[in-house]
C-alpha positions in Angstrom: 11.7 -11.3 14.1 8.5 -13.0 14.1 8.2 -12.8 17.2 8.6 -9.2 17.6 6.2 -8.7 14.7 4.1 -10.6 16.7 4.6 -8.8 20.5 3.3 -5.6 18.3 0.2 -7.0 16.9 -0.8 -8.0 19.6 -0.3 -5.1 22.0 -1.7 -3.3 19.4 -4.9 -5.6 19.6 -5.1 -5.3 22.9 -5.0 -1.5 22.2 -7.8 -1.9 19.8 -9.9 -3.5 22.9 -9.0 -6.7 21.4 -11.0 -5.9 18.0 -8.5 -7.0 15.2 -9.1 -5.0 12.0 -10.9 -6.1 8.8 -8.0 -5.1 6.6 -4.5 -4.8 6.8 -2.4 -3.5 4.4 2.1 -4.1 5.2 5.0 -4.1 3.3 5.8 -7.2 1.5 7.8 -9.7 4.2 7.0 -12.9 5.0 7.5 -12.6 8.5 5.2 -10.1 9.0 2.6 -12.2 7.2 2.9 -15.0 8.9 2.8 -12.6 12.0 -0.6 -11.1 10.5 -2.1 -14.3 9.7 -1.4 -15.8 13.6 -2.8 -12.3 15.0 -5.3 -11.1 12.6 -6.6 -14.7 11.6 -10.0 -13.2 9.7 -8.3 -10.1 8.3 -7.5 -9.3 4.6 -4.2 -8.8 4.8 -2.3 -7.2 1.4 1.1 -5.7 0.7 2.1 -2.7 -0.2 2.5 -2.4 -3.7 4.9 0.9 -3.5 7.4 -1.5 -0.9 7.3 -4.0 -3.9 8.5 -1.8 -6.3 11.2 -0.2 -4.2 12.4 -3.7 -3.0 12.0 -4.5 -6.8 15.1 -3.0 -8.4 17.0 -4.5 -5.2 15.8 -8.0 -6.1 16.2 -8.1 -10.4 19.9 -9.2 -10.0 21.1 -8.7 -13.6 22.0 -5.1 -13.2 22.2 -4.2 -17.0 18.5 -5.5 -17.2 17.2 -3.7 -13.6 16.0 -1.0 -15.5 13.9 -3.1 -18.2 12.6 -5.7 -16.0 11.3 -2.7 -13.4 9.3 -1.3 -16.7 7.7 -4.5 -17.7 7.3 -5.7 -14.2 5.3 -2.1 -13.7 3.4 -2.8 -17.2 2.2 -6.5 -16.1 1.0 -4.8 -12.8 -0.7 -1.9 -14.4 -2.3 -2.6 -17.7 -3.4 -6.0 -16.8 -7.1 -5.6 -16.3 -7.8 -9.2 -16.2 -6.2 -12.1 -14.1 -5.8 -13.9 -17.1 -3.8 -11.2 -18.6 -1.6 -11.0 -15.1 -0.9 -14.3 -15.5 -0.2 -14.7 -19.3 2.0 -11.2 -19.0 3.7 -12.4 -15.8 4.3 -15.6 -17.3 5.8 -13.8 -20.8 7.6 -11.7 -18.4 9.5 -14.0 -16.5 10.4 -16.0 -20.0 11.7 -13.1 -21.5 14.5 -11.8 -18.6 14.9 -15.4 -17.1 13.8 -15.0 -14.1 12.2 -18.6 -13.3 15.0 -19.1 -11.0 15.0 -15.8 -8.8 14.0 -16.5 -5.7 12.6 -13.4 -4.6 10.4 -13.4 -8.2 8.9 -16.8 -7.7 7.9 -16.1 -4.0 6.7 -12.4 -5.1 4.4 -14.8 -7.3 3.3 -17.1 -4.7 1.7 -14.2 -2.6 0.2 -12.6 -5.4 -3.0 -13.0 -4.1 -2.0 -10.4 -1.6 -1.0 -7.1 -3.8 -1.8 -8.1 -7.4 -4.8 -5.3 -8.6 -6.8 -8.1 -9.9 -6.9 -10.2 -6.3 -7.1 -7.7 -3.9 -9.4 -5.3 -5.5 -12.5 -6.5 -4.9 -12.3 -5.7 -1.1 -12.6 -2.3 0.7 -9.7 -0.8 1.6 -11.2 2.0 3.3 -10.1 4.9 0.1 -6.7 3.4 -0.3 -5.5 1.8 -3.8 -3.7 -1.3 -4.4 -1.6 0.4 -7.2 -0.6 4.3 -7.3 1.4 5.3 -9.5 3.5 7.3 -7.6 7.6 7.3 -6.3 6.6 7.5 -3.1 3.8 6.8 0.0 1.0 8.5 0.9 1.8 12.3 1.2 -0.2 12.5 4.8 2.5 12.6 7.1 5.0 13.9 4.4 7.7 16.7 6.4 6.2 15.1 9.4 7.6 11.6 9.9 10.4 10.1 8.1 11.8 6.5 8.1 14.3 7.2 11.3 11.3 8.4 12.9 10.9 6.6 16.9 7.7 5.1 17.4 7.1 7.5 20.5 7.8 10.5 18.0 5.6 9.1 15.6 2.8 9.2 18.0 3.8 12.5 18.8 3.6 13.7 15.6 0.6 11.9 14.5 -1.5 13.6 17.3 -0.3 17.2 15.7 -0.3 16.4 12.6 -4.1 14.9 12.7 -5.1 18.0 15.1 -3.9 20.2 13.0 -5.5 18.2 9.9 -8.9 18.4 11.6 -8.7 22.2 12.4 -8.0 22.4 8.5 -11.0 20.6 7.7 -13.0 22.7 10.4 -11.7 26.2 8.6 -12.7 25.0 5.5 -15.9 23.8 6.7 -17.0 27.5 8.2 -15.4 29.1 5.3 -17.4 27.2 2.8 -20.4 28.0 4.8 -20.3 31.2 4.7 -19.3 31.7 1.0 -21.9 31.7 -2.0 -20.7 29.7 -5.2 -19.9 31.5 -8.6 -22.3 30.3 -11.0 -20.9 30.4 -14.3 -24.0 29.8 -16.5 -26.7 31.2 -14.7 -28.7 27.9 -16.2 -30.9 26.6 -12.7 -29.4 23.2 -12.8 -26.2 24.6 -11.8 
């Protein structure tokens, strides 16, 4: 519920010494969006495109066309270079598959400024892209955290994973420092 998200975000804010994030990415949810806007009113809020794709098939209500709608949706998003292209292709997709009366697609379009690449790519997102052509989220916690992981377990796993990644980075730095690259051409610029 919105109240739960408000509580969570306010607690998170207090853990961050009252300094809100400048940008935040969340699942696509109107309830989450309302809570983020209330607790972090000045933050740039973006929806995770991977989660939108995940919900797409649930909300493409004509079962015989689900795959075609999904494929066309990805084309509209991945291949639209400009905002004009996106708007034109979105309209064509809605007309082609008669999605004008589909509430989920209408709501998604109404909040396009929070997920469509042309609208969110102008902001810094700390190395994450608006879209990635993958079928799963960031692999940082692969094999460590699942959808059923509780918050206390997540925090413990996060700490363990972070320490492991830092140790690996320190090892790689040390190995790099004491090794020499094999030059291929022998030319000075190499």
